[in-house]
C-alpha positions as CSV (number, residue, x, y, z in Angstrom):
1,X,47.0,4.1,159.1
2,X,44.4,1.7,157.5
3,X,45.6,0.4,154.2
4,X,43.2,0.4,151.3
5,X,41.9,-3.0,150.3
6,X,43.3,-4.7,147.2
7,X,40.9,-6.7,145.1
8,X,42.6,-9.3,142.8
9,X,41.0,-11.3,140.0
10,X,42.7,-14.3,138.5
11,X,41.9,-16.1,135.3
12,X,43.9,-19.3,135.8
13,X,46.1,-20.8,133.0
14,X,48.8,-23.4,133.0
15,X,51.6,-21.1,131.7
16,X,50.6,-17.6,132.7
17,X,47.4,-16.6,134.4
18,X,45.6,-13.3,133.7
19,X,45.7,-11.2,136.9
20,X,44.0,-8.0,137.6
21,X,44.8,-5.8,140.7
22,X,42.4,-3.1,141.8
23,X,43.1,-0.7,144.6
24,X,40.6,2.1,144.7
25,X,40.5,3.4,141.1
26,X,44.0,2.1,140.2
27,X,44.0,-1.0,138.0
28,X,47.0,-3.1,137.1
29,X,46.7,-5.9,134.6
30,X,49.4,-8.7,134.3
31,X,50.1,-12.2,133.1
32,X,51.9,-14.1,135.8
33,X,53.2,-17.6,136.4
34,X,51.9,-19.6,139.3
35,X,54.9,-18.8,141.4
36,X,54.9,-15.2,140.4
37,X,51.4,-15.0,141.8
38,X,52.5,-16.7,145.0
39,X,55.4,-14.2,145.4
40,X,53.1,-11.2,144.8
41,X,50.4,-12.5,147.2
42,X,53.1,-13.2,149.9
43,X,54.6,-9.7,149.3
44,X,51.1,-8.1,149.7
45,X,50.4,-10.0,152.9
46,X,53.7,-8.7,154.3
47,X,53.2,-5.1,153.2
48,X,49.5,-4.3,153.6
49,X,48.3,-7.3,155.6
50,X,46.2,-10.3,154.6
51,X,43.0,-8.7,156.0
52,X,43.3,-6.1,153.2
53,X,43.4,-8.6,150.3
54,X,40.5,-10.3,148.5
55,X,41.1,-12.8,145.7
56,X,38.5,-13.8,143.1
57,X,39.5,-17.0,141.2
58,X,37.6,-18.2,138.1
59,X,36.8,-21.8,138.7
60,X,35.7,-23.6,135.5
61,X,35.3,-26.8,137.5
62,X,32.2,-25.3,139.1
63,X,30.3,-25.6,135.8
64,X,28.2,-28.7,135.6
65,X,29.7,-29.9,132.3
66,X,33.3,-29.6,131.4
67,X,33.0,-31.6,128.1
68,X,34.4,-29.6,125.2
69,X,33.7,-31.9,122.2
70,X,34.5,-30.7,118.8
71,X,33.7,-32.2,115.4
72,X,37.4,-33.0,115.2
73,X,39.2,-36.2,116.0
74,X,39.3,-38.0,119.3
75,X,42.9,-36.9,119.6
76,X,41.8,-33.2,119.4
77,X,39.0,-33.8,121.9
78,X,41.5,-35.5,124.2
79,X,43.9,-32.6,124.0
80,X,41.1,-30.1,124.8
81,X,40.1,-32.2,127.8
82,X,43.7,-32.4,129.0
83,X,44.2,-28.6,128.8
84,X,40.8,-27.9,130.5
85,X,41.7,-30.3,133.3
86,X,45.1,-28.7,133.7
87,X,43.5,-25.2,134.0
88,X,41.1,-26.6,136.6
89,X,44.0,-27.9,138.6
90,X,45.6,-24.5,138.5
91,X,42.4,-23.0,139.9
92,X,42.4,-25.6,142.7
93,X,46.1,-24.9,143.5
94,X,45.4,-21.1,143.6
95,X,42.6,-21.8,146.1
96,X,45.1,-23.9,148.2
97,X,47.6,-21.0,147.9
98,X,45.2,-18.5,149.3
99,X,44.3,-20.8,152.1
100,X,47.9,-21.3,152.9
101,X,48.6,-17.6,153.0
102,X,45.3,-17.0,154.9
103,X,43.9,-14.7,152.3
104,X,40.2,-14.3,151.8
105,X,39.2,-15.8,148.4
106,X,36.1,-16.5,146.4
107,X,35.6,-19.2,143.8
108,X,33.8,-17.7,140.8
109,X,31.8,-19.8,138.4
110,X,32.4,-18.7,134.8
111,X,29.2,-17.2,133.4
112,X,30.2,-14.3,131.3
113,X,31.0,-14.4,127.7
114,X,34.3,-13.0,126.5
115,X,34.8,-9.3,126.4
116,X,36.5,-7.8,123.4
117,X,39.2,-5.1,123.6
118,X,36.9,-2.2,122.4
119,X,34.2,-3.0,125.0
120,X,36.8,-3.4,127.7
121,X,38.3,0.0,126.9
122,X,34.8,1.5,127.1
123,X,34.0,0.2,130.5
124,X,37.5,0.6,132.1
125,X,38.9,3.6,130.2
126,X,42.2,1.6,130.1
127,X,44.0,2.5,126.8
128,X,46.9,0.1,127.1
129,X,46.9,-3.1,125.1
130,X,45.3,-6.0,126.9
131,X,44.9,-9.7,126.2
132,X,41.9,-12.0,126.8
133,X,43.3,-13.4,130.1
134,X,43.8,-10.0,131.6
135,X,40.3,-8.9,130.5
136,X,38.8,-12.0,131.9
137,X,40.6,-11.5,135.2
138,X,39.5,-7.9,135.5
139,X,35.8,-8.8,134.7
140,X,35.8,-11.0,137.8
141,X,36.3,-7.9,140.0
142,X,34.8,-5.2,137.8
143,X,31.8,-4.5,140.0
144,X,33.4,-5.1,143.4
145,X,34.1,-2.1,145.5
């Protein structure tokens, strides 16, 4: 029996990334650590097969400019740059993970503005409470069938 394809969107973060799983009309939203994502992807490859999985990873490093300068101090700007670089590294490691597991993946350049909870509820009909990372992860895969 042919398994249904699972589409996964990941909004990378250093502590817990937003992850959205879509299988047909079923949607599951989570926040997972790097190794929890690895465990889940490995489990899926073993249960439904790597050919039935597609992963969409938001890759902020694809934007031409990563400079996030504020009117604050140099210290604040340095902290912002450090956090941004760390998130970019997580994206790159997720890409490496998908390659290692031989899962089809796509690098997505961030272009959308943030989606608030009310708008998200309207387009998905999901009533559960969501956070920005989960919404961002889902928006990567919203229009993919």
